[in-house]
N, CA, C and O atoms as a CHARMM CRD file, in Angstrom:
* protein
*
  384
    1    1 UNK  N      0.81900  -1.19300   0.00000 PROA 1      0.00000
    2    1 UNK  CA     0.00000   0.00000   0.00000 PROA 1      0.00000
    3    1 UNK  C      0.85800   1.25000   0.00000 PROA 1      0.00000
    4    1 UNK  O      0.44000   2.27100  -0.54600 PROA 1      0.00000
    5    2 UNK  N      2.03300   1.20700   0.58800 PROA 2      0.00000
    6    2 UNK  CA     2.83800   2.41000   0.73600 PROA 2      0.00000
    7    2 UNK  C      3.33100   2.96100  -0.59100 PROA 2      0.00000
    8    2 UNK  O      3.63600   4.15100  -0.67200 PROA 2      0.00000
    9    3 UNK  N      3.42300   2.13900  -1.64100 PROA 3      0.00000
   10    3 UNK  CA     3.92100   2.60400  -2.92400 PROA 3      0.00000
   11    3 UNK  C      2.78700   3.01300  -3.86300 PROA 3      0.00000
   12    3 UNK  O      3.06100   3.44500  -4.98300 PROA 3      0.00000
   13    4 UNK  N      1.54600   2.89500  -3.45600 PROA 4      0.00000
   14    4 UNK  CA     0.39700   3.18600  -4.31200 PROA 4      0.00000
   15    4 UNK  C      0.14500   4.69000  -4.40300 PROA 4      0.00000
   16    4 UNK  O      0.38000   5.43500  -3.45200 PROA 4      0.00000
   17    5 UNK  N     -0.34000   5.11700  -5.57300 PROA 5      0.00000
   18    5 UNK  CA    -0.75700   6.49000  -5.78900 PROA 5      0.00000
   19    5 UNK  C     -2.26200   6.50400  -5.97800 PROA 5      0.00000
   20    5 UNK  O     -2.84000   5.51100  -6.42000 PROA 5      0.00000
   21    6 UNK  N     -2.90200   7.61400  -5.65000 PROA 6      0.00000
   22    6 UNK  CA    -4.32900   7.76000  -5.90200 PROA 6      0.00000
   23    6 UNK  C     -4.52100   8.79700  -7.00800 PROA 6      0.00000
   24    6 UNK  O     -3.63800   9.61300  -7.27200 PROA 6      0.00000
   25    7 UNK  N     -5.67400   8.75300  -7.64000 PROA 7      0.00000
   26    7 UNK  CA    -5.96000   9.70300  -8.71100 PROA 7      0.00000
   27    7 UNK  C     -6.45800  11.02200  -8.11600 PROA 7      0.00000
   28    7 UNK  O     -6.76000  11.11000  -6.92600 PROA 7      0.00000
   29    8 UNK  N     -6.53500  12.03000  -8.96200 PROA 8      0.00000
   30    8 UNK  CA    -7.02900  13.33700  -8.53800 PROA 8      0.00000
   31    8 UNK  C     -8.46700  13.21100  -8.03000 PROA 8      0.00000
   32    8 UNK  O     -8.82400  13.82000  -7.02100 PROA 8      0.00000
   33    9 UNK  N     -9.28500  12.42900  -8.71900 PROA 9      0.00000
   34    9 UNK  CA   -10.67800  12.24300  -8.30500 PROA 9      0.00000
   35    9 UNK  C    -10.77400  11.52400  -6.96500 PROA 9      0.00000
   36    9 UNK  O    -11.59800  11.88500  -6.12400 PROA 9      0.00000
   37   10 UNK  N     -9.93200  10.50400  -6.76000 PROA 10     0.00000
   38   10 UNK  CA    -9.93400   9.77700  -5.48600 PROA 10     0.00000
   39   10 UNK  C     -9.50300  10.69800  -4.34400 PROA 10     0.00000
   40   10 UNK  O    -10.05300  10.64300  -3.24500 PROA 10     0.00000
   41   11 UNK  N     -8.52900  11.52900  -4.61900 PROA 11     0.00000
   42   11 UNK  CA    -8.06700  12.48400  -3.59400 PROA 11     0.00000
   43   11 UNK  C     -9.18700  13.45000  -3.22600 PROA 11     0.00000
   44   11 UNK  O     -9.36700  13.77300  -2.05100 PROA 11     0.00000
   45   12 UNK  N     -9.93800  13.91200  -4.22100 PROA 12     0.00000
   46   12 UNK  CA   -11.04800  14.83100  -3.96300 PROA 12     0.00000
   47   12 UNK  C    -12.10600  14.17600  -3.07400 PROA 12     0.00000
   48   12 UNK  O    -12.65600  14.81800  -2.18000 PROA 12     0.00000
   49   13 UNK  N    -12.38700  12.90000  -3.32400 PROA 13     0.00000
   50   13 UNK  CA   -13.35900  12.16800  -2.50200 PROA 13     0.00000
   51   13 UNK  C    -12.84500  12.03800  -1.07100 PROA 13     0.00000
   52   13 UNK  O    -13.59600  12.26500  -0.12300 PROA 13     0.00000
   53   14 UNK  N    -11.58100  11.67800  -0.90800 PROA 14     0.00000
   54   14 UNK  CA   -11.01300  11.54700   0.43800 PROA 14     0.00000
   55   14 UNK  C    -11.04500  12.88000   1.17400 PROA 14     0.00000
   56   14 UNK  O    -11.35600  12.92100   2.36400 PROA 14     0.00000
   57   15 UNK  N    -10.72500  13.97000   0.47900 PROA 15     0.00000
   58   15 UNK  CA   -10.76400  15.28900   1.11100 PROA 15     0.00000
   59   15 UNK  C    -12.17300  15.64700   1.55700 PROA 15     0.00000
   60   15 UNK  O    -12.36500  16.18400   2.64800 PROA 15     0.00000
   61   16 UNK  N    -13.15100  15.35200   0.72300 PROA 16     0.00000
   62   16 UNK  CA   -14.53400  15.65500   1.08400 PROA 16     0.00000
   63   16 UNK  C    -14.98300  14.83700   2.29500 PROA 16     0.00000
   64   16 UNK  O    -15.63500  15.36600   3.19600 PROA 16     0.00000
   65   17 UNK  N    -14.63600  13.55600   2.31700 PROA 17     0.00000
   66   17 UNK  CA   -15.01100  12.71800   3.46200 PROA 17     0.00000
   67   17 UNK  C    -14.29500  13.17300   4.73200 PROA 17     0.00000
   68   17 UNK  O    -14.86700  13.10900   5.82000 PROA 17     0.00000
   69   18 UNK  N    -13.05900  13.62700   4.60200 PROA 18     0.00000
   70   18 UNK  CA   -12.30200  14.08500   5.76600 PROA 18     0.00000
   71   18 UNK  C    -12.88900  15.37400   6.33500 PROA 18     0.00000
   72   18 UNK  O    -12.89600  15.56500   7.55100 PROA 18     0.00000
   73   19 UNK  N    -13.38300  16.26200   5.46600 PROA 19     0.00000
   74   19 UNK  CA   -13.90000  17.54000   5.95800 PROA 19     0.00000
   75   19 UNK  C    -15.38000  17.49300   6.32000 PROA 19     0.00000
   76   19 UNK  O    -15.79700  18.12300   7.29300 PROA 19     0.00000
   77   20 UNK  N    -16.17700  16.75600   5.55200 PROA 20     0.00000
   78   20 UNK  CA   -17.62700  16.76100   5.77300 PROA 20     0.00000
   79   20 UNK  C    -18.16100  15.54200   6.50900 PROA 20     0.00000
   80   20 UNK  O    -19.30700  15.54800   6.95800 PROA 20     0.00000
   81   21 UNK  N    -17.36100  14.50900   6.63800 PROA 21     0.00000
   82   21 UNK  CA   -17.82900  13.30300   7.31000 PROA 21     0.00000
   83   21 UNK  C    -18.43200  12.30000   6.33500 PROA 21     0.00000
   84   21 UNK  O    -18.34200  12.48900   5.12200 PROA 21     0.00000
   85   22 UNK  N    -19.04500  11.23600   6.84900 PROA 22     0.00000
   86   22 UNK  CA   -19.58700  10.16400   6.00900 PROA 22     0.00000
   87   22 UNK  C    -20.59200  10.66600   4.97300 PROA 22     0.00000
   88   22 UNK  O    -21.31100  11.63900   5.20000 PROA 22     0.00000
   89   23 UNK  N    -20.62400   9.97800   3.83400 PROA 23     0.00000
   90   23 UNK  CA   -21.51300  10.36800   2.74000 PROA 23     0.00000
   91   23 UNK  C    -21.98800   9.13200   1.99300 PROA 23     0.00000
   92   23 UNK  O    -21.27700   8.13100   1.90700 PROA 23     0.00000
   93   24 UNK  N    -23.18700   9.21300   1.46100 PROA 24     0.00000
   94   24 UNK  CA   -23.71800   8.14900   0.59900 PROA 24     0.00000
   95   24 UNK  C    -23.65700   8.55500  -0.86900 PROA 24     0.00000
   96   24 UNK  O    -24.11000   7.80200  -1.73100 PROA 24     0.00000
   97   25 UNK  N    -23.11400   9.71500  -1.16700 PROA 25     0.00000
   98   25 UNK  CA   -23.12400  10.27400  -2.51400 PROA 25     0.00000
   99   25 UNK  C    -21.83500  10.01100  -3.28800 PROA 25     0.00000
  100   25 UNK  O    -21.31500  10.93400  -3.91500 PROA 25     0.00000
  101   26 UNK  N    -21.30400   8.80800  -3.27000 PROA 26     0.00000
  102   26 UNK  CA   -20.08400   8.47200  -3.99900 PROA 26     0.00000
  103   26 UNK  C    -20.42400   7.61400  -5.20900 PROA 26     0.00000
  104   26 UNK  O    -21.34400   6.79600  -5.16300 PROA 26     0.00000
  105   27 UNK  N    -19.67800   7.80500  -6.28800 PROA 27     0.00000
  106   27 UNK  CA   -19.89600   6.95500  -7.46200 PROA 27     0.00000
  107   27 UNK  C    -19.44400   5.53500  -7.14100 PROA 27     0.00000
  108   27 UNK  O    -18.56000   5.32600  -6.31000 PROA 27     0.00000
  109   28 UNK  N    -20.05200   4.57600  -7.80100 PROA 28     0.00000
  110   28 UNK  CA   -19.71600   3.17600  -7.56700 PROA 28     0.00000
  111   28 UNK  C    -18.26100   2.86000  -7.90200 PROA 28     0.00000
  112   28 UNK  O    -17.61700   2.07300  -7.20800 PROA 28     0.00000
  113   29 UNK  N    -17.74300   3.47700  -8.96800 PROA 29     0.00000
  114   29 UNK  CA   -16.36000   3.22500  -9.38600 PROA 29     0.00000
  115   29 UNK  C    -15.37400   3.71900  -8.32200 PROA 29     0.00000
  116   29 UNK  O    -14.44900   3.00000  -7.94400 PROA 29     0.00000
  117   30 UNK  N    -15.57700   4.94500  -7.84600 PROA 30     0.00000
  118   30 UNK  CA   -14.65000   5.49800  -6.85700 PROA 30     0.00000
  119   30 UNK  C    -14.78100   4.80300  -5.50500 PROA 30     0.00000
  120   30 UNK  O    -13.77900   4.47900  -4.86800 PROA 30     0.00000
  121   31 UNK  N    -16.01600   4.57500  -5.07200 PROA 31     0.00000
  122   31 UNK  CA   -16.18300   3.92700  -3.76800 PROA 31     0.00000
  123   31 UNK  C    -15.63300   2.50300  -3.79700 PROA 31     0.00000
  124   31 UNK  O    -15.07500   2.03000  -2.80600 PROA 31     0.00000
  125   32 UNK  N    -15.78800   1.82200  -4.92700 PROA 32     0.00000
  126   32 UNK  CA   -15.25300   0.46600  -5.04200 PROA 32     0.00000
  127   32 UNK  C    -13.74400   0.42000  -4.94500 PROA 32     0.00000
  128   32 UNK  O    -13.18800  -0.40800  -4.22300 PROA 32     0.00000
  129   33 UNK  N    -13.06500   1.32000  -5.68100 PROA 33     0.00000
  130   33 UNK  CA   -11.59100   1.35500  -5.65200 PROA 33     0.00000
  131   33 UNK  C    -11.06600   1.74400  -4.27200 PROA 33     0.00000
  132   33 UNK  O    -10.16400   1.10000  -3.73700 PROA 33     0.00000
  133   34 UNK  N    -11.64200   2.80700  -3.69900 PROA 34     0.00000
  134   34 UNK  CA   -11.17300   3.27400  -2.39700 PROA 34     0.00000
  135   34 UNK  C    -11.44700   2.24200  -1.30200 PROA 34     0.00000
  136   34 UNK  O    -10.63700   2.07300  -0.39100 PROA 34     0.00000
  137   35 UNK  N    -12.57800   1.55900  -1.38900 PROA 35     0.00000
  138   35 UNK  CA   -12.90500   0.51500  -0.42100 PROA 35     0.00000
  139   35 UNK  C    -11.98600  -0.68600  -0.58300 PROA 35     0.00000
  140   35 UNK  O    -11.54000  -1.26900   0.40500 PROA 35     0.00000
  141   36 UNK  N    -11.70200  -1.05900  -1.83000 PROA 36     0.00000
  142   36 UNK  CA   -10.81800  -2.19200  -2.10100 PROA 36     0.00000
  143   36 UNK  C     -9.44400  -1.98300  -1.46300 PROA 36     0.00000
  144   36 UNK  O     -8.86100  -2.92100  -0.91900 PROA 36     0.00000
  145   37 UNK  N     -8.93300  -0.76700  -1.52800 PROA 37     0.00000
  146   37 UNK  CA    -7.61900  -0.46800  -0.95700 PROA 37     0.00000
  147   37 UNK  C     -7.68400  -0.08300   0.52000 PROA 37     0.00000
  148   37 UNK  O     -6.66300   0.26800   1.11100 PROA 37     0.00000
  149   38 UNK  N     -8.86800  -0.14500   1.11800 PROA 38     0.00000
  150   38 UNK  CA    -9.00500   0.11200   2.55100 PROA 38     0.00000
  151   38 UNK  C     -8.91900   1.58500   2.92400 PROA 38     0.00000
  152   38 UNK  O     -8.62100   1.91400   4.07200 PROA 38     0.00000
  153   39 UNK  N     -9.17700   2.48200   1.96500 PROA 39     0.00000
  154   39 UNK  CA    -9.08000   3.90900   2.24000 PROA 39     0.00000
  155   39 UNK  C    -10.40400   4.48700   2.74500 PROA 39     0.00000
  156   39 UNK  O    -10.41700   5.53000   3.39900 PROA 39     0.00000
  157   40 UNK  N    -11.51700   3.81000   2.44200 PROA 40     0.00000
  158   40 UNK  CA   -12.82600   4.18300   2.97700 PROA 40     0.00000
  159   40 UNK  C    -13.53900   2.91200   3.41900 PROA 40     0.00000
  160   40 UNK  O    -13.18400   1.80800   3.00600 PROA 40     0.00000
  161   41 UNK  N    -14.54600   3.08500   4.26400 PROA 41     0.00000
  162   41 UNK  CA   -15.31600   1.95200   4.75400 PROA 41     0.00000
  163   41 UNK  C    -16.77500   2.37600   4.85700 PROA 41     0.00000
  164   41 UNK  O    -17.07100   3.51600   5.21500 PROA 41     0.00000
  165   42 UNK  N    -17.68600   1.45700   4.54400 PROA 42     0.00000
  166   42 UNK  CA   -19.11000   1.78200   4.59500 PROA 42     0.00000
  167   42 UNK  C    -19.67900   1.44500   5.95500 PROA 42     0.00000
  168   42 UNK  O    -19.49300   0.34400   6.47300 PROA 42     0.00000
  169   43 UNK  N    -20.37400   2.41200   6.52300 PROA 43     0.00000
  170   43 UNK  CA   -21.01400   2.23200   7.81800 PROA 43     0.00000
  171   43 UNK  C    -22.47800   2.61900   7.72800 PROA 43     0.00000
  172   43 UNK  O    -22.98300   2.85900   6.63100 PROA 43     0.00000
  173   44 UNK  N    -23.17100   2.68300   8.85200 PROA 44     0.00000
  174   44 UNK  CA   -24.59800   3.01000   8.85100 PROA 44     0.00000
  175   44 UNK  C    -24.90800   4.40400   8.29100 PROA 44     0.00000
  176   44 UNK  O    -25.99500   4.61800   7.75500 PROA 44     0.00000
  177   45 UNK  N    -23.96600   5.35800   8.40700 PROA 45     0.00000
  178   45 UNK  CA   -24.20500   6.72000   7.91500 PROA 45     0.00000
  179   45 UNK  C    -23.64300   6.93900   6.51700 PROA 45     0.00000
  180   45 UNK  O    -23.73400   8.04700   5.98900 PROA 45     0.00000
  181   46 UNK  N    -23.06700   5.91300   5.90900 PROA 46     0.00000
  182   46 UNK  CA   -22.50500   6.02700   4.56300 PROA 46     0.00000
  183   46 UNK  C    -21.00900   5.72800   4.55700 PROA 46     0.00000
  184   46 UNK  O    -20.47600   5.13200   5.49300 PROA 46     0.00000
  185   47 UNK  N    -20.34500   6.15200   3.48700 PROA 47     0.00000
  186   47 UNK  CA   -18.91200   5.91700   3.34200 PROA 47     0.00000
  187   47 UNK  C    -18.13800   6.89900   4.20700 PROA 47     0.00000
  188   47 UNK  O    -18.43100   8.09400   4.22400 PROA 47     0.00000
  189   48 UNK  N    -17.14100   6.38000   4.92900 PROA 48     0.00000
  190   48 UNK  CA   -16.30100   7.21600   5.79700 PROA 48     0.00000
  191   48 UNK  C    -14.83700   6.89700   5.51900 PROA 48     0.00000
  192   48 UNK  O    -14.49300   5.77500   5.14600 PROA 48     0.00000
  193   49 UNK  N    -13.98800   7.88700   5.70300 PROA 49     0.00000
  194   49 UNK  CA   -12.56000   7.71000   5.48900 PROA 49     0.00000
  195   49 UNK  C    -11.97000   6.88900   6.64600 PROA 49     0.00000
  196   49 UNK  O    -12.35800   7.06200   7.80100 PROA 49     0.00000
  197   50 UNK  N    -11.04000   6.00600   6.32000 PROA 50     0.00000
  198   50 UNK  CA   -10.37800   5.17900   7.32800 PROA 50     0.00000
  199   50 UNK  C     -9.05500   5.82300   7.73400 PROA 50     0.00000
  200   50 UNK  O     -8.66100   6.85500   7.19100 PROA 50     0.00000
  201   51 UNK  N     -8.38000   5.19900   8.69300 PROA 51     0.00000
  202   51 UNK  CA    -7.06200   5.67800   9.11500 PROA 51     0.00000
  203   51 UNK  C     -6.09000   5.61700   7.94000 PROA 51     0.00000
  204   51 UNK  O     -5.30100   6.54000   7.73900 PROA 51     0.00000
  205   52 UNK  N     -6.14500   4.53900   7.16900 PROA 52     0.00000
  206   52 UNK  CA    -5.28400   4.41500   5.98400 PROA 52     0.00000
  207   52 UNK  C     -5.60900   5.49500   4.95700 PROA 52     0.00000
  208   52 UNK  O     -4.71000   6.02400   4.30400 PROA 52     0.00000
  209   53 UNK  N     -6.88900   5.82100   4.81500 PROA 53     0.00000
  210   53 UNK  CA    -7.29600   6.88100   3.89700 PROA 53     0.00000
  211   53 UNK  C     -6.75200   8.23300   4.32500 PROA 53     0.00000
  212   53 UNK  O     -6.32200   9.02800   3.49000 PROA 53     0.00000
  213   54 UNK  N     -6.77100   8.49500   5.62800 PROA 54     0.00000
  214   54 UNK  CA    -6.20900   9.74700   6.14400 PROA 54     0.00000
  215   54 UNK  C     -4.70900   9.81900   5.90100 PROA 54     0.00000
  216   54 UNK  O     -4.17700  10.87100   5.54700 PROA 54     0.00000
  217   55 UNK  N     -4.03200   8.69300   6.09300 PROA 55     0.00000
  218   55 UNK  CA    -2.58300   8.64400   5.83900 PROA 55     0.00000
  219   55 UNK  C     -2.28600   8.92100   4.36400 PROA 55     0.00000
  220   55 UNK  O     -1.36500   9.67200   4.04300 PROA 55     0.00000
  221   56 UNK  N     -3.06500   8.31500   3.47600 PROA 56     0.00000
  222   56 UNK  CA    -2.85600   8.51300   2.04500 PROA 56     0.00000
  223   56 UNK  C     -3.11100   9.97100   1.66700 PROA 56     0.00000
  224   56 UNK  O     -2.37000  10.54400   0.86800 PROA 56     0.00000
  225   57 UNK  N     -4.14300  10.56400   2.23200 PROA 57     0.00000
  226   57 UNK  CA    -4.46700  11.96000   1.94900 PROA 57     0.00000
  227   57 UNK  C     -3.32800  12.88100   2.39100 PROA 57     0.00000
  228   57 UNK  O     -2.98400  13.83100   1.68800 PROA 57     0.00000
  229   58 UNK  N     -2.75200  12.59900   3.54900 PROA 58     0.00000
  230   58 UNK  CA    -1.64300  13.41200   4.06200 PROA 58     0.00000
  231   58 UNK  C     -0.35100  13.17300   3.30800 PROA 58     0.00000
  232   58 UNK  O      0.51300  14.05000   3.27500 PROA 58     0.00000
  233   59 UNK  N     -0.20000  12.00200   2.70000 PROA 59     0.00000
  234   59 UNK  CA     1.04800  11.67400   2.00700 PROA 59     0.00000
  235   59 UNK  C      1.23800  12.49100   0.74100 PROA 59     0.00000
  236   59 UNK  O      2.37200  12.75900   0.34400 PROA 59     0.00000
  237   60 UNK  N      0.13600  12.89300   0.09500 PROA 60     0.00000
  238   60 UNK  CA     0.23000  13.68300  -1.12500 PROA 60     0.00000
  239   60 UNK  C      0.59800  12.89300  -2.36300 PROA 60     0.00000
  240   60 UNK  O      0.95300  13.49200  -3.37800 PROA 60     0.00000
  241   61 UNK  N      0.52700  11.56800  -2.32100 PROA 61     0.00000
  242   61 UNK  CA     0.87100  10.74000  -3.48700 PROA 61     0.00000
  243   61 UNK  C     -0.31400  10.68200  -4.44900 PROA 61     0.00000
  244   61 UNK  O     -1.18300   9.81800  -4.33200 PROA 61     0.00000
  245   62 UNK  N     -0.33500  11.61200  -5.40000 PROA 62     0.00000
  246   62 UNK  CA    -1.44100  11.72000  -6.35500 PROA 62     0.00000
  247   62 UNK  C     -0.88700  11.65800  -7.76700 PROA 62     0.00000
  248   62 UNK  O      0.07200  12.35400  -8.10200 PROA 62     0.00000
  249   63 UNK  N     -1.50400  10.81400  -8.59700 PROA 63     0.00000
  250   63 UNK  CA    -1.14200  10.73800 -10.01900 PROA 63     0.00000
  251   63 UNK  C     -1.73900  11.92500 -10.74700 PROA 63     0.00000
  252   63 UNK  O     -2.93300  12.18700 -10.60200 PROA 63     0.00000
  253   64 UNK  N     -0.95600  12.65100 -11.52300 PROA 64     0.00000
  254   64 UNK  CA    -1.57100  13.71000 -12.33200 PROA 64     0.00000
  255   64 UNK  C     -2.42400  13.09600 -13.42900 PROA 64     0.00000
  256   64 UNK  O     -2.19000  11.96100 -13.84300 PROA 64     0.00000
  257   65 UNK  N     -3.40000  13.83400 -13.89500 PROA 65     0.00000
  258   65 UNK  CA    -4.25200  13.34400 -14.97700 PROA 65     0.00000
  259   65 UNK  C     -3.46900  13.31600 -16.27700 PROA 65     0.00000
  260   65 UNK  O     -2.64400  14.19100 -16.54200 PROA 65     0.00000
  261   66 UNK  N     -3.73500  12.30900 -17.07300 PROA 66     0.00000
  262   66 UNK  CA    -3.08800  12.20500 -18.37800 PROA 66     0.00000
  263   66 UNK  C     -3.84500  13.08300 -19.36500 PROA 66     0.00000
  264   66 UNK  O     -5.00800  13.40600 -19.12600 PROA 66     0.00000
  265   67 UNK  N     -3.21300  13.47700 -20.46800 PROA 67     0.00000
  266   67 UNK  CA    -3.94800  14.24600 -21.48700 PROA 67     0.00000
  267   67 UNK  C     -5.19900  13.52600 -21.96900 PROA 67     0.00000
  268   67 UNK  O     -6.21500  14.16500 -22.24500 PROA 67     0.00000
  269   68 UNK  N     -5.13500  12.20400 -22.07400 PROA 68     0.00000
  270   68 UNK  CA    -6.30600  11.43100 -22.50500 PROA 68     0.00000
  271   68 UNK  C     -7.44200  11.56500 -21.48700 PROA 68     0.00000
  272   68 UNK  O     -8.60200  11.70600 -21.87500 PROA 68     0.00000
  273   69 UNK  N     -7.11900  11.52100 -20.18500 PROA 69     0.00000
  274   69 UNK  CA    -8.14300  11.69900 -19.15900 PROA 69     0.00000
  275   69 UNK  C     -8.79900  13.06900 -19.27600 PROA 69     0.00000
  276   69 UNK  O    -10.01100  13.20300 -19.10600 PROA 69     0.00000
  277   70 UNK  N     -7.99400  14.07900 -19.56700 PROA 70     0.00000
  278   70 UNK  CA    -8.53300  15.42700 -19.68100 PROA 70     0.00000
  279   70 UNK  C     -9.44900  15.55800 -20.88700 PROA 70     0.00000
  280   70 UNK  O    -10.48900  16.21200 -20.80700 PROA 70     0.00000
  281   71 UNK  N     -9.08000  14.95100 -21.98700 PROA 71     0.00000
  282   71 UNK  CA    -9.89400  15.02900 -23.20200 PROA 71     0.00000
  283   71 UNK  C    -11.20700  14.28400 -23.02100 PROA 71     0.00000
  284   71 UNK  O    -12.25600  14.76200 -23.45300 PROA 71     0.00000
  285   72 UNK  N    -11.16000  13.12600 -22.39100 PROA 72     0.00000
  286   72 UNK  CA   -12.34400  12.28600 -22.24100 PROA 72     0.00000
  287   72 UNK  C    -13.19100  12.64100 -21.02400 PROA 72     0.00000
  288   72 UNK  O    -14.23700  12.03200 -20.80000 PROA 72     0.00000
  289   73 UNK  N    -12.75400  13.61200 -20.24600 PROA 73     0.00000
  290   73 UNK  CA   -13.48400  14.00100 -19.04600 PROA 73     0.00000
  291   73 UNK  C    -14.85400  14.54900 -19.42100 PROA 73     0.00000
  292   73 UNK  O    -14.98200  15.30100 -20.38700 PROA 73     0.00000
  293   74 UNK  N    -15.86400  14.17900 -18.67100 PROA 74     0.00000
  294   74 UNK  CA   -17.22700  14.62100 -18.95000 PROA 74     0.00000
  295   74 UNK  C    -17.57200  15.91400 -18.21100 PROA 74     0.00000
  296   74 UNK  O    -18.67000  16.44200 -18.38800 PROA 74     0.00000
  297   75 UNK  N    -16.68000  16.42200 -17.40400 PROA 75     0.00000
  298   75 UNK  CA   -16.96100  17.62900 -16.64900 PROA 75     0.00000
  299   75 UNK  C    -15.81300  18.61200 -16.81800 PROA 75     0.00000
  300   75 UNK  O    -14.73300  18.23400 -17.27100 PROA 75     0.00000
  301   76 UNK  N    -16.03700  19.87000 -16.45700 PROA 76     0.00000
  302   76 UNK  CA   -14.96100  20.85700 -16.60200 PROA 76     0.00000
  303   76 UNK  C    -13.74800  20.47800 -15.75700 PROA 76     0.00000
  304   76 UNK  O    -13.88300  19.87800 -14.69100 PROA 76     0.00000
  305   77 UNK  N    -12.57800  20.83300 -16.24100 PROA 77     0.00000
  306   77 UNK  CA   -11.33000  20.52200 -15.54500 PROA 77     0.00000
  307   77 UNK  C    -10.66700  21.82700 -15.13500 PROA 77     0.00000
  308   77 UNK  O    -10.48200  22.72500 -15.95600 PROA 77     0.00000
  309   78 UNK  N    -10.31300  21.92500 -13.87100 PROA 78     0.00000
  310   78 UNK  CA    -9.62700  23.09700 -13.36800 PROA 78     0.00000
  311   78 UNK  C     -8.22200  23.15300 -13.95600 PROA 78     0.00000
  312   78 UNK  O     -7.50400  22.15400 -13.93000 PROA 78     0.00000
  313   79 UNK  N     -7.82600  24.29000 -14.47900 PROA 79     0.00000
  314   79 UNK  CA    -6.49700  24.44200 -15.07400 PROA 79     0.00000
  315   79 UNK  C     -5.47500  24.63700 -13.96800 PROA 79     0.00000
  316   79 UNK  O     -5.30300  25.74600 -13.46200 PROA 79     0.00000
  317   80 UNK  N     -4.79900  23.56400 -13.59400 PROA 80     0.00000
  318   80 UNK  CA    -3.75900  23.61600 -12.57200 PROA 80     0.00000
  319   80 UNK  C     -2.49000  22.98800 -13.12100 PROA 80     0.00000
  320   80 UNK  O     -2.50600  22.33900 -14.16700 PROA 80     0.00000
  321   81 UNK  N     -1.39500  23.18700 -12.40900 PROA 81     0.00000
  322   81 UNK  CA    -0.11900  22.62500 -12.85000 PROA 81     0.00000
  323   81 UNK  C     -0.17900  21.10400 -12.92700 PROA 81     0.00000
  324   81 UNK  O      0.46000  20.51200 -13.79700 PROA 81     0.00000
  325   82 UNK  N     -0.93200  20.45900 -12.03700 PROA 82     0.00000
  326   82 UNK  CA    -0.98200  18.99300 -12.05600 PROA 82     0.00000
  327   82 UNK  C     -1.79700  18.45800 -13.23200 PROA 82     0.00000
  328   82 UNK  O     -1.69100  17.27700 -13.56500 PROA 82     0.00000
  329   83 UNK  N     -2.60200  19.30400 -13.86100 PROA 83     0.00000
  330   83 UNK  CA    -3.41000  18.87900 -14.99300 PROA 83     0.00000
  331   83 UNK  C     -2.83400  19.30300 -16.33700 PROA 83     0.00000
  332   83 UNK  O     -3.49900  19.15900 -17.36200 PROA 83     0.00000
  333   84 UNK  N     -1.62200  19.81800 -16.35200 PROA 84     0.00000
  334   84 UNK  CA    -1.00300  20.26200 -17.60000 PROA 84     0.00000
  335   84 UNK  C     -0.69700  19.06900 -18.49700 PROA 84     0.00000
  336   84 UNK  O     -0.27300  18.01400 -18.02400 PROA 84     0.00000
  337   85 UNK  N     -0.91400  19.24700 -19.78400 PROA 85     0.00000
  338   85 UNK  CA    -0.62400  18.18400 -20.74100 PROA 85     0.00000
  339   85 UNK  C      0.87000  18.08100 -21.00800 PROA 85     0.00000
  340   85 UNK  O      1.36200  17.00100 -21.33600 PROA 85     0.00000
  341   86 UNK  N      1.60000  19.18000 -20.87400 PROA 86     0.00000
  342   86 UNK  CA     3.05500  19.15900 -21.05200 PROA 86     0.00000
  343   86 UNK  C      3.67000  20.19000 -20.12400 PROA 86     0.00000
  344   86 UNK  O      3.02800  21.17000 -19.74500 PROA 86     0.00000
  345   87 UNK  N      4.91700  19.95700 -19.76700 PROA 87     0.00000
  346   87 UNK  CA     5.61200  20.84300 -18.83900 PROA 87     0.00000
  347   87 UNK  C      6.18100  22.04300 -19.58200 PROA 87     0.00000
  348   87 UNK  O      5.97700  23.18100 -19.15800 PROA 87     0.00000
  349   88 UNK  N      6.88700  21.81200 -20.67800 PROA 88     0.00000
  350   88 UNK  CA     7.46700  22.89000 -21.46000 PROA 88     0.00000
  351   88 UNK  C      6.61000  23.12200 -22.70200 PROA 88     0.00000
  352   88 UNK  O      5.87400  22.23700 -23.13900 PROA 88     0.00000
  353   89 UNK  N      6.71900  24.32700 -23.26000 PROA 89     0.00000
  354   89 UNK  CA     5.98100  24.61100 -24.47600 PROA 89     0.00000
  355   89 UNK  C      6.51700  23.75200 -25.61800 PROA 89     0.00000
  356   89 UNK  O      7.73000  23.59500 -25.75800 PROA 89     0.00000
  357   90 UNK  N      5.63000  23.20000 -26.42800 PROA 90     0.00000
  358   90 UNK  CA     6.10700  22.44800 -27.60600 PROA 90     0.00000
  359   90 UNK  C      6.87600  23.39500 -28.53300 PROA 90     0.00000
  360   90 UNK  O      6.60400  24.59600 -28.53800 PROA 90     0.00000
  361   91 UNK  N      7.82400  22.88100 -29.31300 PROA 91     0.00000
  362   91 UNK  CA     8.65400  23.73300 -30.16400 PROA 91     0.00000
  363   91 UNK  C      7.86200  24.60900 -31.11800 PROA 91     0.00000
  364   91 UNK  O      8.30000  25.72200 -31.40800 PROA 91     0.00000
  365   92 UNK  N      6.72100  24.16300 -31.61800 PROA 92     0.00000
  366   92 UNK  CA     5.93400  24.93600 -32.57400 PROA 92     0.00000
  367   92 UNK  C      5.16300  26.07900 -31.94600 PROA 92     0.00000
  368   92 UNK  O      4.65700  26.93700 -32.67100 PROA 92     0.00000
  369   93 UNK  N      5.05100  26.12600 -30.61800 PROA 93     0.00000
  370   93 UNK  CA     4.25400  27.16300 -29.96100 PROA 93     0.00000
  371   93 UNK  C      5.11400  28.18400 -29.22700 PROA 93     0.00000
  372   93 UNK  O      4.59100  28.94200 -28.41000 PROA 93     0.00000
  373   94 UNK  N      6.38600  28.22400 -29.48600 PROA 94     0.00000
  374   94 UNK  CA     7.27600  29.14700 -28.80700 PROA 94     0.00000
  375   94 UNK  C      6.88600  30.59600 -29.13100 PROA 94     0.00000
  376   94 UNK  O      6.55200  30.92400 -30.26900 PROA 94     0.00000
  377   95 UNK  N      6.93700  31.44300 -28.11300 PROA 95     0.00000
  378   95 UNK  CA     6.58600  32.85500 -28.27900 PROA 95     0.00000
  379   95 UNK  C      7.75400  33.58000 -28.93300 PROA 95     0.00000
  380   95 UNK  O      8.90200  33.42500 -28.51600 PROA 95     0.00000
  381   96 UNK  N      7.45800  34.36900 -29.95400 PROA 96     0.00000
  382   96 UNK  CA     8.52300  35.07200 -30.67800 PROA 96     0.00000
  383   96 UNK  C      8.89400  36.35900 -30.00300 PROA 96     0.00000
  384   96 UNK  O      9.77400  37.07500 -30.48100 PROA 96     0.00000
């Protein structure tokens, strides 16, 4: 578990559970992955973050989104450094 990374979406879910408490409003895909890795657990009030989930959230090990993920995303994407498709400007787009 210590070498695993979580996705940007998984991190957002963990942050929400850490700040707002248990929730029943998680997608099946995300809740399944996070539950499989022991980062969340389902209780009577909904999904809640576990001790391992809190550790992962504090560790900061997050995979940046790939350009393909950004293109295929069904919702708006915040323009941040972690969501950049490339680090340096491509040679054809250099500012004169």
